[in-house]
Every structure is written in C-alpha cells, then in structure tokens.
N, C-alpha and C positions, 0 to 999 in steps of 0.2 A: 694258865698263862705261861709265858716264857720271857726271858730277858731279851731286850732288844739286841745286845751284842751277839747273841746266839743267832738271831734272825739275820743280822747283817753278815755274819760269817757264811750262812747258807747263800745269801744273795751274792756275795763275793765269789763263792765257788761256782755259781751259775754263770757268772760273767767271765771269770778267768779260765775255768776248766772247759766250759762249753761255748764261750763266745756269745752268750745270749745278752741282749741289751738289758741293762738293769732296769730301765724305765718300763720296759715291757713286762718284766716280772712284777714290778711294783703295781703297775696299772691293772694287771689281771687279778691281783689280790685285793684291789680297791685301796691301795696305799699309793697316792700319787706324788706326795711331797717327801723326798728323802730327808730333807732337813727336819721336817716335822717328826718323822719316824725316829731320827737320831736324838731328838729332844726328849723322847719318852724313856722310861726305865723298863717297862714291861708292856707286852701286848697280848691279846687273846691267842691261845694256842692255834686257833684256826689259821693264822697268818703263816706259821711254820708249815702247816699242811699245804696251804695255797702255794707257797714258794716252791716246795718240793714238787708238787704236781705240775707247776708251770715249767720247771726244769725238765721234767720227764716229757711233757708234751713237745717242747721245742727241741730237745736233744734226741728224743726217740731211743735213748740209751737205757736198756733194761738193767745195766750195771750201775745206774746212777746212785742207788742207795749205798752201795759199797764205796763208790767214789766220794760221795759227800761225807760218809763216816770216816774215811781215811784222811780227809782233808780238813776236818773240823779241828780248831785249835782250842786248847784248854783255857786260854785267856778269854775266850768267848763266854765262859761261865763265871768270869770275874772272881769273887772271893772263893767260891767253891773250887774253881779251877786251880787257883794258886795254893789253896789248902791241900788239894790232892798232890800237887807237885812236892809239897814239903812234908808228906807223910813219911813215917819210918820205913814201912814196908807195904807189900801188896794187901795184906790182911787189914792193916789200918786204913788203907785207901778204900777198901770195900765198905768198911764201917762208915767212913765219911760219905760215900755215895748214898748209902741207905739212910743216913741221918739227914742229909741236906739236899737230896735230889729234887725236892719240891722247889728249890730256888732255881733249878735249871728247867724243869718241866713240871708244872703244877700237878698234872694227873699221872705222872710217872710212878711206877711201882716196881721196885727191885727187891728180890728175895735172895738170900744166901742159905743154902742147905749143905750139910756135910755128913759124911760117915767117917769111918776110921781111915780111909785111904784117899777119898776124893772130895772136892768141893764143887758146888754147882751154883753159878751166878745166873739168876733167872730174871728176865725182863718181861713184864706184863704190859703189852701194848694197849694204849687207850683207844686205838682205832680198830674198827672191825671192817672186814671186806677184803677184796683181793689186793688192793693197793697198800694194805697194812704191811706187806712184806718189805716194802722199801724203807719204812720207818724202823722196822726191826733190824734191817741190815745196817742202817745208819748207826743205831745204838751199839750193836755188837761189833761192827767194824771199828767204831770209835773206841770201845773198850780195849780191843786188841791193840790198836795203834798206840794208845796212850800208855798201856801197860808195857809195851816194848820200849817206848821212849823213856819211861821213868825208872825202870828197874836196872840194876847193875848187871843182871844176867837175864836173858829172855826166859819168861816162864814157859814151861812145857804145856801145850794145849792138848788134851786127850781127845776131846770131841766138841763140836759145835752143833747145836740142834736148832732147827727151824720148824715152825708149825706149818709154814706154807709149802707148797709143792716144789719140785725141782725146776730150775729154769732150763731154757734151751741149751745154754752153754754153761756147764758147771766149772769150766776151767777158770773163770774169773774168781770163783770162790777159793779154789786152791791157790791161786796167785795171791789173794788177799790174806788167807789164813794158813798157808803152808800145807804140810802133808798130814794134818790131823784128820780124824774121821769127821765127815760132814753128813749129817742126817736131815732129811726133809720129811714132811708130814709127821713130825714128832709131836709129842704131847705138850711141849713147852719150848720157848725160845731161850736158849741157855748156852753158857760156856762151861765146859767141864775140865778140871785140871787137878793135878796131884795136890794133896793137902799141904805138902811141904812148900809149895809155891807161895803160900801166905807169908812165909818168912823171908822172901827175897827182898833185900834192901833197896831203897830208892836212892837215886843219885843225888838228889837235891835236899835231902833231909836236913831240916833246921829246927831244932827244938823250940827256940825262943820265937821264931817267926811263925811256926805252927801254932803256938799258944796264942799269939796275937790274932792270927787269922781265925782260929777257932772261936775266940771271943766275938769277933766281928760277924762270923757266920751265924752264931747263936742269936745275936741281936737282929740280924737281917731276917732270920726265920721267925722270930717273935713279931717283928714288924709285918712280915708277910702274912702271918696267920691273922693279925689284927686288921690289916687294911686291904692288901691285895686279894687274899682269899675272900674277904667280905664282898668286894666288887664282883668277883667270879660268882658268888652265890646269888647276887642281885641279877646277874645276866641269866643264870639258870632259871630263876623264878620268872623273869620276863619271858623267856622262851616257853616255859610251861603254860603261861597265861595268855600267850600271844593269840591263840586261835579261839579264845573264849571272849565273851562280851565283858567289857569293863576292865581291860588292862589299864592299870593306873598305879601311881605311887602308893596310894592308900591300900590297894589290893596286895601289892608286893610287900609293903610294910607289915600287913596283917599276917601274911604267910611266914614272914621272918620273925614274928613276935616282937615287932618294934612299933613305935609310934611313927607316923609320917614325918614328923619334925626331926626325929632322931635319924631316920633314913636319909632325909634331905641333907642334914648337917654332916653326916658321915661321908656321903658322896661329895659334898662340897669340899671337905678336907682333902679329897683326892683330886680336886680340880675338875669334878664332874657334875653334871646335872642328870636327873632321871631321864629326861627326854633325850639327852645325848647318848645315854647307855641304850635306850630303846632303839634309837636310830642305828647304833653300832651293831646290835644284835640282828636287826632286820637286814642290814647289809651283809653280814656274815652268812645268814641263812640263804639269802638270795644268791650270793656267790657260789655257795655249795650246790644249790639245786638247779640253777639256771640252765645247765647243760642236759638235764634229765628230761627227755621228750615225753616221758610218761606223765609229767605234771605240766599242764597247760599254764600259760602265763596268767590267765585269769585265776586258776587255782593257786598259783604261787602268790599272787597278790593277796588272796584270802588267807593263805597260810601265814603270811607276814602281818596279818591284822589290819590291812588297809580296807577302808570302807568301799572303795571303788577302784576300777582299773586305772583311771586317769591319775589318781593319787599315787599309786604304785609306780606308774610310768614316770611321773615327775620326780619322785624320790630316786629312782634308778638312774635317771639322766643326771641328777645332782651327784650321785656316787661315781658314775662312770662316763658321763658326757655323751651317752648314746642310749637308745631305747633298749628295753630288755630283748626284743626280737632281734635287733642288729647284733647285740652282744652274743646271744645264743648262736646265731649263724656263724660268727667268727670262731667261737670255741669249737663248734662241730667241724669246721674246716680244718682247724689245727689237729683235732683228734684223728681225722681221716689220714692226714699226712704222716703223723707220728705213730699211729697204731695204738697209742696209749689212751684207753678209755677211762672215764671218770669213776671214782668211787664215791658213794654217798655214805660217809662214815657215821656209825652210831658212836658218838664221841662226846666228850665234855667240850662244848664250844667255847668255854670261857678261857 
C-alpha cells in the first residue's frame, strides 16, 4: 500500500505538468470520487501504478518518470518526509529511508552497501516488466532531488545505474543527474557516491524535532505492521484463492491461521468487510488486465472468480460505468495515440 498524500502528489503532477484532467486519471484507475480518496489514509499500491501509467498514456512523454520524481514533494510522505528533512546528515537520512520506507511504499526495498571509498544506495523495484523503468526513475530522481535540496553542499554523484536499457534520448538523464556516469543494462538500480558524502550536513537539522518525529514514525510503523500490513495480506490471500472454488472468509482465515470471527473483527476495525476487500481486489485485477488482448473478457471474468459473464459485466459497469468491452476499446485507442503500451506487472497488488 501507499499513503494517499503520495498518490495525490502524483495526481497533481499529472494535472499541472502535463495538463491532464484529474478526473480522467481518477476514472482510469477506478477512483471516481476525489473527496472519498482524500478521506483515506492509505490505498493499495496498484493505484500509484495506475496513475503513472495514465500519465504516460495521455502525455506520451518517455521522460515522465524523471519528471514525476523531480516534482515529488517530501511532505507527501508525511512523518517520514519531515523526519528526513530534520536529519543531521545524508548518512542519517539513508538510515531513516531504510528503517521507515514501508510507510511510503509497503513493498519498497532499499539497500545500502559500502566499501572503503564508495557507498551504493540500491532500490529493488516491486514491479517487473518494461514499464518498471518509469518507477525506478521516479525513485532515483526523487532521491537526487531531495538530497540536493536538503544538504548544505551538493553531494557528488559518481554513477547512476539502471537495470533497463537506454532510452532514445539520453540527454534528459544528464539534465536530471548532471555529468555523472550513467549506466544502463546494469545489474542493479543504484546511486553511487563517495563515502565522505554521508557526512554532509542537512540545512534543517533539529535535534528535538527529529526526536519527536522519530517517536511518531516508530508508532506509525508499529500500527502499520499490525493493521495496514494485515489488510494487505488479506488481499494477497484473496488473490491466490480467486481462481479456485470456495473463495470465502473461512478459507482466507484458515490460510492466515485465524478464526473467521477474528478475521471479520480485524477487518471491521479497519472499517472494512470481507466482501468489500474481495470487490476491491477484483477491480484492481480487472483494471490491470483489461487491455491485454491475449485474455478474452470471458477468461477475465473467470480469472476474477465470477460464476458467469453477466455477473462480471454488471460488476465492471458498477466500477466504471461502462461495459468491459467499451472500456477495453478506449484504452487501446489511447495506447495507439501515445505509443505507450501496458505492462502486466508481477507485483504485490496490495
């Protein structure tokens, strides 16, 4: 999952930088009510993927990952963002990222490796497929932007490594990252810098405020692991059981080593019901797969666990206000115009 302010920041970038109608981005992701979205604290990670892909389709800009990363604001990460601002130096900020990154992106994984001379900050992308490059670019461009903003002296970047291949125009990368070495088809997505950069002071360092923010971040992480991560696990079990007979609260509870009553009550504490979560997972999968012509609409309905095609069609019209066939045709038309084709990511959908 991801925090709603993070998602709203991406939405704002799509509207202000590219002039895309915000309701269009919301609709394509299956989020029709902006006020309802703002009332939530976190949403499944899928919606971040959907917003970025919508921006790519409508802008046709292959540099969109870099643009989004350079435009993201630290305040979108709430406590974690403010905690980063108040770190003592770059080394302390990297520790905060690794300790609390789940608050920003639940399936994010950042590593820091070092030798006597160099440090490497590595991001392991939760997405697989060609479009994963845009999300890697968002993260690394964001790292560089915020490091430059927060430090009293710009850290020297020795190299930036990308696992994806080179784009048609490499100039945008040098504009974003300066004259450092930029490598493509690398074995990792990483930023390499001199070890001395870890000691570069931050502009806004405040010992007392950092202490208070650290306490709040620890509490949020505890709450996250108890409640938010729990709902994500429920979604994953629903997804795994969806194509099998007998998807039910009882079956999911059994897989999670819980009684049905405990599962029901823990979801209720989050303001959720089991059927609500099932419906959400079905909508996410449908939105991801609908543009894939290799899967017929009949097969998609079966994939989502519907007993017949009419049940799937009714559910899809409730989600999007139109039939699956009409929605698929619209997405294909956009893809032809933009040249941006969909990815079907192997990812944590929660």
